[in-house]
C-alpha positions in Angstrom: 47.8 99.0 336.8 48.4 96.5 333.7 48.4 92.7 334.0 50.3 90.5 331.6 51.1 87.2 331.6 54.7 85.8 330.5 55.5 82.2 330.0 59.3 81.0 330.7 61.6 78.8 329.9 63.9 77.0 332.2 65.4 73.5 332.2 62.3 72.3 330.2 59.9 73.4 332.9 57.6 76.0 331.8 55.7 78.5 334.3 53.6 81.9 334.1 54.5 84.9 335.9 52.5 88.2 336.0 54.5 91.4 334.7 53.6 94.6 336.8 54.1 97.6 335.1 52.8 100.9 335.2 50.7 102.8 338.0 48.6 100.9 340.4 45.4 103.1 340.5 43.4 100.9 342.5 42.9 98.5 345.5 44.8 95.6 344.5 46.1 92.5 346.1 49.5 90.7 345.1 48.1 86.8 345.6 50.6 84.0 346.7 48.4 81.7 344.0 49.5 83.9 341.4 53.1 83.6 342.3 56.1 84.6 340.8 55.4 88.5 339.7 57.2 90.7 337.9 58.4 94.5 338.5 59.1 96.2 335.2 60.1 99.5 335.1 58.7 101.9 337.6 55.4 100.8 339.3 53.9 103.2 341.6 51.5 102.9 343.8 49.8 106.2 344.1 48.6 108.2 347.3 44.8 106.8 348.2 45.2 103.3 347.1 45.7 99.9 349.3 48.3 97.5 347.7 48.0 93.7 349.9 50.5 91.3 349.4 49.9 88.2 350.6 52.9 85.9 352.6 54.7 83.8 350.8 54.1 86.6 347.7 57.4 86.5 345.4 58.4 89.2 343.4 61.4 89.6 340.8 62.6 93.0 339.8 64.0 93.5 335.9 67.1 95.8 335.8 66.5 99.3 337.0 62.9 98.4 338.1 61.3 99.6 341.4 58.4 99.8 343.3 57.5 103.0 344.8 55.0 103.9 347.2 53.6 107.2 347.0 51.1 107.4 350.1 51.3 106.5 353.6 
């Protein structure tokens, strides 16, 4: 999994967001305190890997992006 902080300017207000891309290959948590997250491309949660998403989590999907869960 690759995380990359970017900055976005909107009405003179700046906030950082976490960009998620590639495969999630290890136990990962999306924390509400790191909001917002942005999915870029196809992000796969591989079989046998746990992805925990905290309540209140915000995610934005770029055009033609998706979150694909490979396991159960």
